[in-house]
N, C-alpha and C positions, 0 to 999 in steps of 0.2 A: 087705669088704662087711659082715661081722658087726660091725665097729667102727662103721661108719656107722649101721647099724640101731640099735645100742646108744645111740649119741649122739642119734639122733632120738627114741628112747623117753625118754631122760633129759630132753631139752629139752621134750618134751610133758608129762612129769610135772611139771617145774618150772613150766611155763606154767599148768597146771591148779591147782597149789597156790598160785601167786602171783596168780592171777586168779580166785579162788573167788567173787568178786563180779562176775563178768563180766556186763555188762548193767545194773549198778546204777550210777547216776550220783550219787554222794554229793557235794553241792556243796562247794566250797572253804570256804564260810562255815559249814559244819556242824561242830558239835563233839559228840562222844559224851557221853552222860550216863547216870547210873544212875537208873533209874525210881524214883520215890518209892514207898513201901510201899503206898499206896492203889491203885496200878496193879494189884497182885495181886488185890485185891477186884474191881476192874473186869473183870479177866481172867476171874475165876470167874463174874461176872454174864453175860458174853458166852458162855462155855462152856455155862452153864446154859440160856440162851435158845436158842442154836444147836444144842444137843445135839451139839457137836463139841468135841474136846479136843486140846490141843496143849501144847507145851513153852514156857511163858512165858520161861524162862531162855535160850531160843535166840534170842529177839528182840534185835536190836542197835538201840539208840535213839540218835537224833541230834536236836539242836535247831539251828534256824537263826534269825537275827535276824528280827524282824517286817518289816524292809525287804526281805527275800528274797521273790522272786516265783516260785512253783512254776509249771511248765508243764503244761498239759493239752491234748492234741490240738493241739499246736503253738502254743498261746496262753499267754502269761504272765498270771497273774491274782492280784489281791490277795485274792480271795474264797476261795482254797484255803488251808486251815489246816494241812494235813498231807499227806504222801504215803507210800504203802506199796509196798514191793517184796516181794511175798509169796514169790517164789521164793528170795529170799536172806534172808528174815526181818529186813528192815530197815524201820524206821518213822522218818520225819523229820518233826518238828513245829516250827511257828513258835513262838517263845518265849511269846507271850501266850496260847497255847492249851495249854500243858503241863499245866494242872490243870483243863481243861474236859472233864469226864467223857464227855459224849456224843461229842465229837470223838475222844478217845483210844479209846473203846470201838469207834467206827466203824472206826478203823484196825486195831484188834485183830481185828475180825471179818474184815477182808480177809486176815489171816494164817490164821485158822481156816477160811475158805472161799476157798481159793487159786485163784480164777478171775478173769478180767478182768471188770470191771463190777460191778453191784450186783444179784445174784440176788434177785428179789422174795421168794422163800421166806424168806430171812434178813433182808434189809434193810427189807422192807415188812411182814412178818408177824411171825415169831417174836420178833425182836429190836427191833421198831420202838419200843417204849416206852422203851428205854434208849439210843436213837440220835437224832441230829439228821438228819432226812431233809428237806433243804430244796430238793431238786430236784423239778420237776413230775412227778407220777405219770402217765406217758403210757401205762401198761399194758405197758411193755417192761422187760426186765431189763438196762438200760444201766448 
């Protein structure tokens, strides 16, 4: 019995280590990239306006071709420039948006404010001047 318990514990440990990105769907088309140095300044901008601080070096960056369509709420859309998985510190960006500061800052803010949606306090108030907020402001924190 003790051997079975040990084997189960070992299998669980291997599963956790091997699946540290559980829930993150990195597309086959995605390739990792090293963020350009300007991203560090953008990170400081977002930390400053949000008054929240994080580890820039913990973020894993991926790019996808512009032809890739991100899904949101079950729909694929050409209008989505990037996607963030804040629980895993993963940001995936379409290639033509890699140097668009408001887009990258927006995704960085998702890392610093790790909640689903766009809390008004951060996305509409403190950091609005450095972000692109092109969705209608209906008074909710969506």
